[in-house]
N, C-alpha and C positions, 0 to 999 in steps of 0.2 A: 627557424623554427622548426619544432615540428607540430605536425599539425596535424587535425583532428582528418577522419574519412568526409568526401563531398559532398554524401548524402546524414551528416549527422545532423541530428537537432537535441537539443536544446535546451533548458526553460524549467520550469517551475510546477511546483502539485499543490491541489487541494483537495478536500472531500469537501462534500457538499453539505452531512452537520453539522461540520470546525465550523463552517465560512457564512451558512446561510442564512440563517435567523430566518424571522419570518415565519415560524411552523404553524401560523392556523391561518395565512396568507395564501391568496390565487386558489383556492381548493385542495392546500395541499389533506392531507392526513395525518394523521400519529405513527410513528417509527415505532420500533422496540426501544430505543435511545431516548427518547420522547416522556415514556414512561421508566426507561431503567433511574434516570437523571432524578425522577420525582424519589424512589429510594430515599427515603433517611440514611445518609452515612457512604452510599456507593460513590457521591464525585467528592473528591477533597475540600472545596475553598460550597460548599453544597448550590454551583452553581448548573447548568442548560446550557443547553444550545440553542434557548428559547432568541435569542438575538443573534449570539452570535459577533461576526463580523459586518455585520449586516448589509453583503452583501448578494442577498436578493432586490437588494434594493437600492445597491451601492457597484454593481458589478460593471457597468461605464469609467467608475474612477479607478474597477480591480484592473482593467484590458487596457486602459492609458498607464497603468503603470505596469502589465505588463511592459507593452510598448516601447516605452519610455530606460527598461531595462536589455531591451534591446534583443528580446528571447526570439528563438525560433518555434518554439509548441507550448504547448499547452494543456496539461493532465489536471484533471477535474472532476468529478462523479456527479451522477446521476442521482438525485430523489425517487426511488422508486413509489412514495406513497403523496409525491407532488405528480408525480403521472397519471400512478393509477388510485386515486387515495385509500381503495382497502384491498388493494392489491392484486384481483385473482381474477384469471381469465374470462368469468363474467362480467366483471366487476368493470361500472362503468371507465373512461379515461377523461383524463381533465386537459377542458383545451388550453384552462391557461398556464398551466405546466410543458406540457408543450410550444409553449407562446411565447415561453420565459427560458429554456433554455433552447430553441431556435435561435432566438435573436441577439444572446448570448455569441454562436455560433456564428453565425454571420460577421458581427463584428469584431470579433478574431481572424477571423480569414484577411477580413476588410484592410486588416490590420499584419498581413501578410503571417499570421500568429497559425500554427498548425494544432489545429482541437485533437487534442488524448483522450477518449473518454469510456474514465472507468464505470460499468453499468453499479456490481452491488459495492459501496465503500461501507459495510455492517448497516445499515438502518434500512432493518425488514420491516416491511407495514404491518402495523401495531396488529390491526385485523387477523392477518396472516395467520399470530403466534395466535388470537386465541380462534381462531376460527379451526386451525389443524394441527396446532403444536410448530409452527415455523418450519426448520430445517431439519424439524424430527421426524419428518411425516414424507418419504420418500415420493410413493405417489401421485399426492398435491404439488409439493413446493418444484417439484421439477419441472411438472406442469408448470404450473403458472408462471416461474422465473422465465421458461422458456416465450409464455407470450410477450412477458414485460420486454424484454431481449425485442421481441419481433418490434412489438408497440415501436420501439427505441429506433431500430434499424429501417423501419418501414417511416417513420419521423424523420431521424435526421442522416439515413445512408447513402442519401446525396449529395451532402457535402463534408461527412464526415470517415477515415482514412484507417483509422486507427482506433480500436477499439480492445479492450480489457474487461474479461467477466467479472472476475474476483479480483477483490486488494486482499491479500493478505490472511484467503482460511482457515492459516494457526492459530488469529489469533481472534476470531471467532470460535474455530471448535476448541481452542484450549482456555481461552483467557472468558467467553461467553458460556462456556454449557461444564466445561470441569471445575474453573479454580473461583465462578462467581463475582469476576474483577471485571467485568463486561458485558454491559445485555446482550442476552434477557436474566442474566445473570444466575444459573443457575451451577452446579453444583455435582457433577456426578463423575463414575469412574468407566461408566458403557454407554453415554448423551456422546457425546468427543466423535466418539468411532463413527459412528451412527451419523452425524453430523459432518463428519469427515468424508463417506462416502458420498453421499447428499450432494453436499458444497459440487464436490468433482462430477456428478451426474449432472447435474444443473450446466456447469459452466462448458463439459462436451458440448449436450444436448444442445447448449444456444448456440456452440462452435456448428456446428453439424449444421443450424437451420441454417446460418449464413451462408457454408459451405454451398450448401444446396439452392436456394432461394436467391440470393444478394448480392457475394462477393462477386460471379461475374459483370454485372452490370455495373453495380459498383466501385468494383476496386479498391477495395480495401482487406486489409490485414487484423489479424484475433486472435489475440493468446487470453493469457494467465496471467498476475503479477501473485511473485513467491519472499515470504524471508527467508533470510537468515542470515545469521552471526558469524564471519567464519572462526569457528575452531580452531585453537593454539595449541598443540597437546604442551602437557608442562612440563613435557622432558620425553626420550626421544622410547621411557620402555614399550615395552606390547602394550602393558595397561589404559595407558594413558592416549598412547595412540589408537587404540580403539578406544577408546569415551570421545575421542574428535571425534572419528567417525561417528559412532553414535548418535552423536551431538547434531549432526549432520541431517542424520537420518531421522527424529524426531521432530530436527527442526520443517525441514527442506524433503526430505526424502520419501515423509509421509504423502506429501500427493505429487511431489515433483516425480518423481517412481512410479505410482501409475499413467502417467501424462503422459510418461515420456518412453518408458519402458515395461509399463506393460503390470507389472508388481509390485508388490512395498516392499523395501530393504528387513532384507534378512534381520537382522538389529530387532524392527518393529513384528514382524511376523514370531520371535521367539519370546519377546518382552508381556507381548499381548496378547496372543493365544486366541482362544474362542471370541474372545470380543471386539476382535477385527474384525470388520465386515466386509465377507469379500467380495469381486462384483462378477457375474454370471459374464459365461461368455458371451453371449449379450450384450451387453454391455461390454465390456469389455471392446468389441469391435467398434464401436463409439468415442472410449474415455479416449487409445489409443492416440497418438501423433495429436490429438484435438486441441493444440496450441503452435502458430506462425511463426512464434518468437521466447525467448523468456525472456517474462517481467523481473527485475530483482528491485526490491525492498531493502536494502542494507545499510547499518548506522553504525556496526562496533567488529570486534574481536574481540572473546573473550579466551581468558586462560582456563583448559579445562585438567580434570582430572577424572579418575576413574573412582566412581563411587556417588555417597548423596543419598538422598531420601526422595529426591520429586521424577518418577514413571513419568513426568506430561515432557521433558529433557533425556528420558531414556536412563538417569538413575546419573550422572554421569554430576563434579561439583564444578562449580563455574567461577572466574573470577580475573581479577586485572593485575599478580602480582606474579611476577616470573622468578623463578627459580634461585637469584642473588635477593630479594628482594622489592624490585626495584618495582615500578610502574610501567602500564604500557604506555600510557601518554596522559593527557591532559583531560580532566574526569569534565564532568557535563554536571548542571543540574539532578541531570534525573541517576541511580546511582547505578545504569543498564548500560552506561555510554560513556567509551572513553574513545579520546584521538587513536591509531595506529589502522595510517596506509597500507603498509606492507599487507596489511589484511586482506583488504579488500582490494588490492591486484591476485592476490593469491587466489581469495573466492572468485573471480572472473577466470581464471585460470580453471580450477573445480570446474565449473559450471560449462565453460565452453568443453571440457577433457570428456567429462560424462556425459550431459548433451546434447552438445554437437548443431546448438542450434543458437542464429544472433539473438545479441541481449541489452534491453532495454531498462539501463538503472531509474526505474517509476520510482527509490522517493533515496533520499538522500540526506539526511543534513545533522543540524546542533543546537543543544540546547543552554547558555553559555550559564554558567551558575550563578543564582541569585539573581537572575540578569531582569525581572519580575521587579525586585524590592531597586532597583534603583532610579535613580532620576532619567527622562528619556535623551537630558544631553550627553549623560554616562552610556546606556544605554545599545545607544546608534551607532556607537566604536567599538563592534562588540569584534575584539582580536581574535578571542580563542574559537570563534567559529569563523572565522579569515581564515585561519593556521587549519582549521577541520579543513575545510570547504578547498584553501591550496595544499592539503597533503593527501584532498583524495582524488581529486580532477586530475594531478599530473601522478594519481598511482594506475589512472585509467587510463591517459595513452600513454603510460610501459606498459599496459598491459595491452593494447589495440598497436602499437607499435614496435615493442619489444617482444613482445610475445605472442604476436598473430593472432589475438583475442577479436572474434567482431561484434566489437560494440557500437551501438546505434544510433545510444542515446540519452542523453542525463539529464534526471530532472533533479533540481535542490526541493526537499523539502525543509524547509515552507515557503510561498507566497506572501501571506500572512503569518504574525501571531493572529493565535485562534482559539477555540475551544480545545485541547485537548484530550479528550477522551475521560477519563475516569482523576486525571488531576486537574481539572479543571481549565483554570486562566491561570496557574501558576507558574503552569511550565512554557517556554515561550521558543518557539521554531522558525519562526519569521524571517527572512529578511529586509524585513518592511515591518516598522515596529509599530503599533495599534495602541489607540489611547480609548481604551475602551467606554471610555464616559466621554467621548467627542468620536469614536469611528473615524479621527483624523490617524490616517495614517503619513508614514515617518520612514525609505527610506533608509537601510542601517549600509554600512561601512561594505558588509557579506555581501553586499547584491552590488554595489559599485565592481568589488574585483572581479565579480563573476564575468557582469562585465562586461569589464576587461579585458581577464582570462582569457574568455569564448573568440572575442571578436580579435583578439590575437593567435589564438588555435586555429576559425573555424576559413574557409574563404566560401568569400559572398556565391 
């Protein structure tokens, strides 16, 4: 049986606002997501992350779950406002927050589970948004983010060897500042490009700090996680082939190309024009090469045609219908996701060909159609999720074995059903069913599937 490399790690991923709850406990300050959830109509079921999966209190249960699933690693994010409640470099650090995460990290290591820490998974301290506009203010936010990173490197770096600066900056810029669907809920056609620029700079300066002051002693690696759907041209016509590349440029290249190549994609430059915020030569010197690996969140493939009226995706039309009228694969609960494993393999090859860095798949998963309305005894038998994972992990194995793509890790999304941002609790991505009334956890069949698959394909 084909084996994964001996240094391959696998596990599950979560994010602080989606699982922790206890939003006022232990000295935590409010984040922009706490505020956003209070805005009527923003969250589909009117809910919030106030309780989530109660993982601030039940984290030991979560570690037990991870251990029972046989994982080698766990990717989770820190809540900035739990560590520095007011967020800024002159504001007090919260010892209770440090202790909470330190205890979690120690327990993971005690169980031979390697922590992968995301510093920023969208939950900016509300105080910074109010104080100076958050991600819109380059001079302040970059310094405050680097200070936050420094606090984390010093508090946890003796134990943590895998750092991720940002999770999916595309979602921050487009959903947070262009479409208003995510916190802080702005709608603008200029702000996303300012935020795009500032997120990259904050990432790069945090990496610079780590490499210069901590890497030698702590021996870790640091990078960024970007998200992309594979873009499959509807046909071989030049305009649709170009549209597929443009779709990748606007989703991924707007971040990846500056970081790995030192420039924005040509299609982005052409369409955005003078709204694009360019990097100075001094900034570029910090930005280029500021990632030790390529962190990838990916869920699906889209069939792409030229045209469309959405600037945020490069004016392309996306869907799942092929030329012959058939669908790409099994439809998920959310409209933007269908199962299509070949697209995953193509994307992994594209990333290796384009950026030449080892890849960690930091999120990949599926939400079963109408799962939230199923009784527990049916929901735990998640055949569609198993079909998805079976196809995707095997496509990844093919990319590694047959195409020589250096994929170093895989994290399923998610360990738990949780607060799924603007969808609230109606969308379940977990391999563990959570009864939100009792907070009791129930392993789904997909968790058992992945445990078995990885045990068969990894050497101890």
